N, C-alpha and C positions, 0 to 999 in steps of 0.2 A: 884082558885081551883075548884069551882063549875062547871066552863066551861069544865075543864078537865074531870071531872066525867061524865058530860053530853055527851061529845064527845065519851068517852070510852064506855058508855052504848050503844050509837048508833052503834058503830063499832062492838059490840059483836054479833049483829044479821047479820052482813055482812061477807060473805065468799070471799076469793080472787078467782076471776073467770077470770080476764083478765091479760094478760102478755104482756109487751112491749119488743120488740127487736130493739134497735137502730142499723140500718144497712146502714147508709148513708155515712160512711167514704170511703175514696178513696183507702185504702189498699196499700199505696205506698211501704211498706216494702216488698211486694211480687211482685213488678214489675220485669219482664214484664208479669208475669202470670195474673196479675190483670188489665192489660191494657184494656181488652175487656170483663172481667167477674168479678163479685163481689168476694171479698175475702171470703165472707160468703159461697160461693159455692165451694170453694176448698175442695176436697174430703179427708176425713180420711178413708182410704181403699176404700169403695165404697159408702159412704154416706157424703153429704156436711156438713160442720161444723155447719151451722145453724140448721140443722135437729136434731142434738144431743140436742140442747137447747130446741127446740120445743117439742121433745119427753119427755124431763125432765118436762117441764111445764104441758104437758098432764098428765103425771104420777103423778104429784103433785095435780091434780084436776082442773087445769085451763081448760076452754072450749072455750075461745076466745083469739086469738093471734093478736096483733097489731104490724106490722113490719114497722119501720120508714125507708123509702127508699129515694134514691136520683137518680140523673141522672145515667143511665147505670146499673141500678139494676133490670131490667125487668126479668132477669134470675131467680131471687128469686120468683117472682110472677108465672112465668111459672112452676117452680118446684113444687109448692104447688097447682097448678091448674090441671084440668083434661086434659089429652092428648089423645084425641079421636083417632087420627091416630095411635099413638103408641099402644094403647090398642087393636085396631082392628087388627093390624098386628100381635101382640103377640097371640091374640085369634085365628086367622086364621091359624097360624103356630103351634098351640097346646102348646105354651110355657106358661102354666098356672101358673107355679111357679113364673116366672117373672111378669106375669100379676097381680098376687096377690100382689107382692111387689109394683108395680106401683100404683095400686088402693089404697093401704094402705096409700100412701103419700097424695093423693088428698082427701081421705075420713077421714084423720086423725083428723082434727079439723077445726073450722071456723077461717079464716084468713082475716083480714082487713089491708089496707095499707094507710099510711099517707106519703105524699111527703115532705121531708125537703129540701127546695130549696137550702140552703147553709148549709154546715157542720159547725155549730156554737157552737159546744160543746155538751157534753152529757146532760147537764141540758136543753139545748134548744131542743134537740131531745125528751126528756121526755115531755117537755111542749107542743110540737106539738100534742101530743095525748090527751090533756086535754078534748076536746069535746067528744071523744069516751069513755073516762074513767068515766066522770061524778063525782059523789060523792061516789065512791067506793074505797076501798083499792085495790091495784093492785101490781103486780110483775113486776120487770124489770130485764132482763137477758142480759148480754153481751156475745154474741155468741163465742167470742174469748176464753173465759174461758170454756173449756170443762172439766167436772169433772166426774170422774168415781166413783160412790158411790152406795152402796147397797140400801140405802134410798135416793131418789133424794134430792139434797141439797135444792132445793126450798121447798120440803115437810118438811125438817128439820126446815126451817125458818117459814113455816106456823104453825108448832106446837108451836113455840115460840109466834107467833102473836096471835094464838087462846088463849094463856094463858095471855099474857100481853096487848093485844089490842092496841099495839103501833107499829110504824115502826121498822123494824128489818133488819139488813144488815149482809151479810156473812163476816167473817174475818178469817184470816190465820196468824199463827205465822211465821214471816220472820226475821231471825237473820242476823246480819251483814250489810254491806253497801248496799245490795240489797234492803233494806227497802226504800231507796230513790227513788225507781221506782214506789212507791205506794202512795195512800192516806193512812194516818196513824191515828190511833185513840188515843186519850187521854181518858181513860176509867177506871171505877172501877168494880171489879168483883162482880157479884151478889152472895150473901152468899148462900152456899149450892149447887152451880152449878158445883162444881168440876173443875173450870177454863174453863167452856164452854160458860158461858153467862156473858156479860158485859153491864153495863149501860154507854152509850157514853156521855162524857162530852165535847169533842171538836174533830174536825177533821183538819188535816193539809195535804195539797196536796203536795206530793213529797218533803218532807223536806230533808235537809242535814242529813247525818247519825248521826252526833253529836247533831243535834237539834230534832231528832225524839222523840215524847213524849212516845212512847212504841214500841214494836215489833209486834203490831197487825196491819196487812195490810188489807185494804178494797178490797174485791174480788167481781167480777161482778155478784152478786145476791142480790137483794133488794126486800123487801116488804114494800110498802110505803102507807101512808094514803093520801087522796086527799089534805090535808093541804099543801103538798109539792108544789102544783101548785101555791099557793099564795106566798110562799117564793121565788120560782123561778121567779115569775112575778115582785118581788120587789127588787131583787138584781141587781147590775150593772155587765155588762160583764167584764171579766178580760183580761188576755193576749190573743192577737190574736182576740180580740173582741168576745171571746167565753163565753158562759154561762155554768159554771161548776156545776155539780150535787153536788160536795162537798160543794160549797158555799150555795146551796139550803138546804142541810142537816144541815149546821151550823145554818141557819135561822130557820129551823124546831125545833131545840133544844130550841129556845126561846118560842115555843108554846106548845110543848109536849115532852114526853120522847122518846128516841131513844135507841134501844138495838143492840148489835152485838153478833153474835153467831159463835163460833169456830166450823165450820162444820166438819163432818166426810166424808172423801173421798180424792181422789187423783186428783189434778188439773193439767191441761196442758194448758199453754198459747200458743194457736195456732195462735195468732197474731204475734208471734215471730218465725223465721224460725227454730231455733233449737227446740223450744217447739213443733212446728208442726211436725217435724221429729220424735221426741220422742213419740208423741201421735200416729202417724201412726204405729210405731213399736209396741207399747204397745197394741193398739186396734187390730192389726193384730194377735198378739200372743194369744189374748183371743178368737179368732174366731175358732169355731169347725172345719170349712171347710178349714182353712188356717194355724192355729196355729202350728200343728205338723210339717208339711213340712217346714214352714217358720223358725221354731226354729232350725231345722236341718241345714238349709241353713246358718243361722247366726253362728252356732257352727263351720262350716267349713270355715268361712272367716278368712283370714290371717290378723289379726289386730296387 
């Protein structure tokens, strides 16, 4: 117990400044579009998927982004880098509105890259960033989960972390057989939280519907203490020789408490074709420059 208090006191003075984005997957569900470009660069209206997550991390207070890349992912690096030729052309043609947009991307935040030579699971991707994270708490965001929220979901988790000084993950209620597509929590509600905050007792990866311990699904937002690196280093790879973050979190439970927060916001799974299409429509409708005309177009469709 004394060790837990000591670790907790040490974490109180540390803020979450770094955010990891695992982006080494092959994106096979979007072939042939992802044959020559990363799925993270597929655009929702006019902005690539991963930029929504990076902007969320920035709005939550992170100032360092670590993107875990793999072969064929150079377009991500190019996107967040300075494009001198493009900027010069836009400036010469007086297209200052577009120039501002382009410069905002490269000026947005500090980005570092780690190469994951093989896609060996989400846990392995997180582990590759160990040297850049050090002994700090950090965020992990899965770019596929694009969440429209008034308060950034990562900020919601940070508020819990600032209070509890323990790892906290985002969760969503998923009823019915669809729960089998997620990591699922066995958890107890924290008294007085109004069904928003849970202490995690166990996690199960993609259980059968009848075996699911609850209807609380793990969503792609995490704030983790550096202790996760030790647990990931000590677990054995599972199916496909992959190191799963779920197994690492189960190991973390043996060392310290883990909380789950039912976030406020609307999530789109852009790693799924239908989810990607829904997100495109919803985000287009919210745009001041597109929403009105696009809404009228949709009304006139013969469905």
